[in-house]
N, C-alpha and C positions, 0 to 999 in steps of 0.2 A: 380470441387468440390474444395473451398478453403481448404489448409490444414496448420497446425502449423507443420514444419518439424525441427525447429532448436532445441539444445538440450535444454530442457527446465528450467535448473538450473545453469545459467551462472555464479554466483558466486561460483560454487563448479563443475567443469565440469570433467567427467568421459569421457574416450573413447570408452568404450565397453557398450552399451546401445542399447535397443530396444525400439522404438517408438509406442505407443499405441494410438497415434491419428487418427483420419478416421473413415471410416465407422464401426459402431457397430447395432447389431439388437437392437430394442427398444420398449418399452411398456408401456402405460399409466396402472395406477393400481388403479383408482379412489374409489375403494370398499376396498384396503389394502387385497387384498384376493391372493397377489403373492406368498406368502409363503406357503398358503394351496394347491395352484394350482402348488407347486413343480417349480417355477421360479428358486428358487436358486439352484436346482440339475444342470442345464446346459442342461438338454435335453429337455427343452421346446423351441420352434421356438417363437420368438417375430413377431409381424405383421408388425413393421414399421422399416425404416432404418433413423440413424441421424449420422450427422457429430461431432464427439467430436473432440475439446472441446466446441462446441457451443450449446446454450441451444434451448430446444425445442420451446420457445416461439418465438425465431428470424429466419430470411430467412436463414441465412448461416447454420442452423442444417439441413435445408433440408426439414424441417416441417412448421415453423412458424404459430405455433397456439397458441395466446395469453390467450387461457381460461384456466381458473384453473385445474391443475391435480397436487395434492399435492404430488404422489407417483409414481416415475418413474423407470422402469428397464432398465437395459443395458446388452448385451451379446456381446463376440467376442472370436475369438479364436486364439492363438499365439504359436510360435516354441521354446521350452526350449532349453536353450543352456547347453550342455552336460558338466559335472564337473565345473559348474561354479554355484555361488549362488545367489539369484534373490531378487533385493530388489524393490518392487513394491511403485510407488509413484505416489501421485496426488498434483497437485499444486494448486486446489480449487474445492471442491464440495460442493454445498448448498443443506441441510444443516447437517441433521442425514445421514451417509454415512456407508453401509455395503457392504463387499466385500468375494466371495467366489472364490474357484480356486476348478476345477475339483469338485463341490458339497460341499467342506469343508470350513467352515467359516475362513477368513483370519485377518478380523479386523474390527472394529467397530470406528467411528470417528464422533465427533460433532463438527460443526463448518464451516460456509460456506466461510471464507477467508483464515484460515491458511494452509499452506502444510502439508501433513503428509505421511508417510512411513511405510511399512510394509514387515518384511522377510517371503517370501512366499515359500521359497526352499524347505522345507519340504511337500508341498502340491502339488509339480511338478510331473509331470512324461514324461517319453521319449516322444519326438516327440511332436503330439498336444495337449495343454491343452484349458483349457475354463474358462473364467475370465467372472464372472456375479457381476453387482453390483445395489445396490438398493440406491434411494436417497429419503428420505422424507423430505420436506419443508412445512410445514404446516403454514397458515397464523396466527402465533401467535406473537403480538407485543412483546413477554418477550424475543423472538430471536432475537439477532444481523442481521439487514437487511439492514443496511444504506437506500440507496435511493430506495428501492424496496417497492413497494406497499404491503401492508398487508391486503387491502379490495378486492384486485381481480379487480379493477380500478384504471387507473390511477386519479391521484388528487393532487392540489397543486403542491408541487415540489417531489412528489412520482411518480415512473414510473412503467413500466411494468415490473415485477420480473424475475430473471434467477434463474430455478430452475435445480439441479441437477450439473453433471459434468460441469464446466464453466473454467477450465483452464486445461492444459495440462497433461497426463498421460504416464507413460512410465517404463521402467524397466531398474534398472545398474545391470549389471553382473559384479560380485565380487567374491572372494575368501570366504573362511571362515572366514579369517579377513578382517575386512573394518573397515572405518571410517564412522560412522553413522552421525556424525554432528560436527560442530566447531563454536566456537566463536574466534572473532579476533577484538582486540583494539590497533589501534594505537595511541602513545602517544606524541605528537608532542615537547613537553619541554625536555622530555629526549631520543628522538629517538629511544623508544624503544617498542616492542611489545608484546601482553600480550593475553591470551585466555582459552579456553579448549578445548580437543577433546574427543570426546565419540566413544569407539570403541566396535568391537564386536568380538569374536573368543579369539586367545590365542596370539597375537601378543604381542610384547615385547619392542619395540623401534618405535619411531616415528622421522621425520625429517621433517623440514620446510626450503625450499630454497627460499631465496628472492631475486627478481631479478628486473632491471630498465632496461627499454628499450631493454630486451634481454641479458644483462651483470649481469653475478651472483654477488651478493655483500656480500652476508652472507647464511652460512649453519649451521644451529643448529640441531643436533641430540641429543635425550632424553630418558630414560627409563620410560615405563608407568607405571602407579600407579592403576593398573585394568581397568575398565571399562573408568573410568572417569579421565584424567589426565590435570592438569594445567601447562602452559607453559610462560614463560617469557623471552625475551631476548633483548640486546641494538643491533642496527644496526649499530650506529657511535656515537661517542662523540656529543652531542649536539652542540657545539661551531665549529666543523668541517662539517656542515650540512648547504650547500647554501639554500638561500630561494627558490632557484628553485625547491626544494624537496617537498615543501609544495602542498597541493590541495588547491585549490580555483577555482570560476567561471573564473578568468581569465588566470589561469595554472593548469589546470586539471591533476597533474601530479599523476600516478597510478604507485604501484609497483606490481610486480606479486609474488606470493606465492605459491610454489608446496608443497603441503602436500603428504608426503610419509610415508608409514607404515611397519616395518619390524616384521620377525618373524625367529628367527635363523639365523640373518644376510642376509635373504631374501626377496628381496621387493615383498609385497604382496597387497599392494593398493595403490593407486595413484589418487589424483585431484588436479587440477587446481583453485585457487581464486586469489584475488587480493584485495588491499586496497590503502588508503590514508592517508598521514599525514596531519591533520588538527585540530585545538583546537578553540572551541567554550565556550565563556565565557559571564558573564555579568560584565560590570564594570561601577557601577551606574546604569544609564538606557538607557547605551547604549549595544548592542550585538555586539562582538568582534570576529572577526575571525582571527585567526592568528596574534592575536595583532593587528589589524587593524579595526577600524570601520567597521560595516556591514549595509546597507541599503538595506532592500528587495523590491525587485518591483517582486510582485508574482500575479500568475493568479490562479483563482479556476478553477480546472479541475476535473470533476465527470468521467470521463473516460467511455463516455458512445458511441456507434455508432450505426448507424440506423438498420445496417443488422445483428449486432450479440451484441446488449446491452452491458453488462458490459466486455463481451470477446473482448479483441483486435483481429483483424482481421487477424493480422501477429504482429511480431516483428519490422517491420520495420515501422509500422502505430504509434506504441509508438515513435520511434525517430522521425518521421515527426511532431508529435505533439509537441515535444519538440523544433525541428527547427521552427515550426511556432511560438509558444511563444517566443522564442528569436529573431526572425526577427521582432517581434513588440515590443521589448524593455525590455520583462520580463527575470529576473534572475532566476526565481525560479517559484513553483507551488506548491499550497497547493493541494494533492490528496485528494479530499473530498468525505470522507463517504464510501471509499473501501481501501483494502490492494491491491494494483495494481499487476498485472503480473510483476515478477522479472525483466522482461527487460525494465520496465520503468526506474527504480532506477538504473541498469546498465547503461543504454545509458546516463541519467542524469548524473552519474558521471563521463562517458568518455567525456562528451560534457561541463561539467563546469556548470551545472544546479541544483540549490538547490532545494531539496524536502522537505516536511513537509507530517509525516506519520499519518493516523488519523483512530482511531476505529470506524467502521460503529455501528451505534448506533441501541440499542432495544429501545421500546417505553412504557413500563410497568415496573415501579420500583418494584420489589419483589424478594424474595431470588434466584428464578430461574435465574433471570437478572442479578443479580450480578455476580453468579458463572460463567453465560456463559460469560459473558463479561470479566471478570478477566482470566479465562482459555484461551479464545482465544487471549486477549491483550497479555497475556506473550508470545504466541507463534510466533505472530506477529512482536513483538519487537526485538525478538530473530533472527528474519528472517532480519528485515529491519537494524539491527544493523551492518550487515556486508557490507553496501553500504554508500560510503563516502558522496554520494548525501545527504543522508538523516540528517537534522539538527536541526527536531523538532519534536516532539509527541503530539498529541492531542488525549487524553484518551476520552472525552466528548465535543459534540457539542450543544452549545444552550440550555443547561439544556434538551434535548431530552433523555427519558428514566428515567430522575431525574428533574421531572417536578415542584418539590416540593422544590428544592434545595434551594432556596432561603432562605427557614426558616427551614426546615426540619432537624434537627441534623443528622438523620441517613444517609439522602443522602449527606450531607457534609463529612459526616465520610467515606462514600465508595467513593467518589471523592478524599477524601485526600488520601486514602489508594490506590487508582490507583495512584496517584503521587507518592508515596512513593515506591510503587511496582515497578512503571518503572525507577525510579531512582536505585532502586537494579538492575535491570537487565540491564541498560546502562546509567551509570552516565557521558556520554559523550557528549549527546545531551540535548537542552533545552524542557521544557513542556510548553504547554498552556493547564491547566487541563480541563477547561469548556470554551471553544472558544467562544466568542460571548457575553455573558452577564452572570450576577448572579456569578460572578467569586470567586474565593477563594484565601485567602491568602496564599496558599499551590500551587503556580505556578512561574514559572521562568519568564513567559511572559504575560502581559494583551493584549489580544485579543478582541477587539471591532468590533461589525458590526452594520454598521448603513448606511442605505439605502436613505439618505437623497438626495433631489433633486439636491442641490446645496453645495457651500462649504462655504456659507456666515456664516454658526454659529458654524463651527468647533474650530476657535481660541477661541472663547468666552466659548464655552461648555466644551471643554476637556481641564481642567485644574487639576493640580494634589490636589488641595486643594479642588476641586469639586468632585471627582468621587465617593465619598460615596453618593451622592446625585443624580445621574443623570441617567436618564431610556432612554438609545439608544433602539429605536424601541419598546418603551413602557416596557420595562422590566429593572429592578434595574440592574447597573454595576456590584456593588459588592454585594454578598449575604449579609443578615443580619449576624450580629458579625464579619464581615472579612472586614480588611482594606485593602487600598492600600499601598505597603511597597515599593514602588519606583523601583517597576520592568520596563523593557522595553514596551513600548506602543505601540501596531501595528493595525492598520486599516484594521484588516483580513476579512471582507468582505464589499463590498460598489460596488457603481454603480449599474449593472443589468440593462443598459439603453438598451430598445428595442426600434424598430423601429415602427411607427404607424401603416404602412401596413401589419405585423406582426401579431400585436394584435388582432387577430380576431378568431372566430370558438374555443374559448375556449383556444387560447394561450394568453401567458402574459409574463411580463418582472417586474422585481422589481419596476423599475423607470415609468413613463408615458411616452410614445413613443417620442421618437425624428421625426420629421416631414421629415426630410433629412438627407444624409450623413455630410451636414457641419453642421446641428443642433447638430449631435451625436459629432461631432469635439469638437464643442465649449463646449457640457456639460462634456465630458470627460475630457477636457483641464482643465476647472474651477475645478473639483474635484480632479483630480492629484495636480494641483498648491496649492489646499487648505492642501493636505498632505504635500507636500513639504515645504510649508509655516509655517506647526506648529511646534512650538519648542518641542514637546515631541514625536511626531511622529517618530518611528524608520523603519517604512516600511508600505508597503500595499500589499493587495490582491483583485485584481479586478474579480467582477462575472460578466463575465464568458468567458472560452476558446471558447467553442460551444454550440450552442443550443442544448439542450435534451429535445427530445420530444414535451410535451406542454410547456416548458420554452424555451423562443425563445430571452434570452438575450445575447446572446454570439458574441465574435468578429468573429467568424467562424460559417457557416452553418455546419449542421450535417455530411455533407459531407466533410467536413473541407475546403471549398471553403471560402475565406477570404469574408467579407462583405464591407471591408473598405481598403484604401491603407495603406499597412503594412508599410512601410516607415513613413508616417506621423503618424500612432498608435506609432511607436517607438520613435519617435520626442517627442510626448505628454508623454509617459510612463517614460521615460527619463528625464521628466523635461525640456525640450528645447523648448517648446512652450506654 
């Protein structure tokens, strides 16, 4: 049985923890009768077994049932650790989650992609304890779903869904005093670090120790201002910092940051994090990283696996995806319609790979959709901001969930609200507010989706003086009442070339099939040359890394076997062929 055994939160690692992945009892509850039957008490034996964190729809779970079951239950036991407090965490459970410990309710959480934590200390007893989890994932298009089908069937570019727990579950053993969360924002220009820590208990001091390659550079200790404390300190004078200190794809330097908590001078909690100094700005229509122009060669990465859906089969599988993308010449990925397992962003910053973070879409504009997206997106941004690899945010994609944004003031204002809320949460990254088309003026980037067969019309079509009258993919590029204001322009979806022998039995690609590998190389090279030759494009995102179920336009098969010669793809991607 495949298991996820690594510490699940790499950006804030504790040493004393208990993995809750692996075998759980499991039950379908199609009639939503579990509460009435006493499932929450922990005294009912569930009929199935499931391998957490894999979802029942996929083989890695041990079940592999693609049928619709909107309500599911989980149960297992674990041993409490005497004298320690317990912080129970889920990296992801879709969509409405309730947890009981020894028959007592511990937490309710809404949202399929953001992590959440509950202090379950007061619910524990000595020895063996029982945890029960109920997940309810209705097929409601007003729920943020990303690429998960809400009809019960695969269709177009939506796939078999993932229901319930789909990322790691664990317990951190801490004391009464603990750091519950933190933010960390490095400032490249001033070589300073700032952020906030949130604590529990009665600790009175915190300390942050910064190191580089094991050598301690700075130790800052400060008093706490209650449960939430802001901090800020300089690491070195800016003119004393060599360029080698900056994080970039060419030189991904990362600093260690040890967070420590004290009460009466005694160390009561500690966790390890890391960060990179880098600066993202816009200069005219250029994207600038550390005061140098940045051209982005991105791959669209949907993060699906044959055996496990949106759950990575292992942390190493995420690293391997990045390595494969880099071997084909890409310097980053647009992680499409999901907030990925944190090890993706963690390995990306380690390997010098740029990433875009995107909010999974809902598909019916209403007050409930607005509230759900705003709430979950805030949590996602807070988590994503901890990784140096994340350079851009995409709150909305192709007007999904805001279908009338082209002319509806309410939907336009909702998109603007997401833009400004994201800026308030994290002012250090760039934002493509509604990537693809029907773009607003409140955006840092203009992302265009155009699945043209070839590049013959790029130069004539995409001119700044014409953006207000363009209709890529038949959709207006700029929403009504919104004007292009000189932002950097990227072709953030294009290509999607499928092979002719694969487009059958309902399988498809965005572009007519190539007859053989040489035909693919020729068409891919033509499209990429068209982007490089365009004076206004500052990067591209090719569709896509792997085949996903019925969508067969990947550079890799679903099992990650390359379809083509990676070295030749690399030459084309880098504009050398």
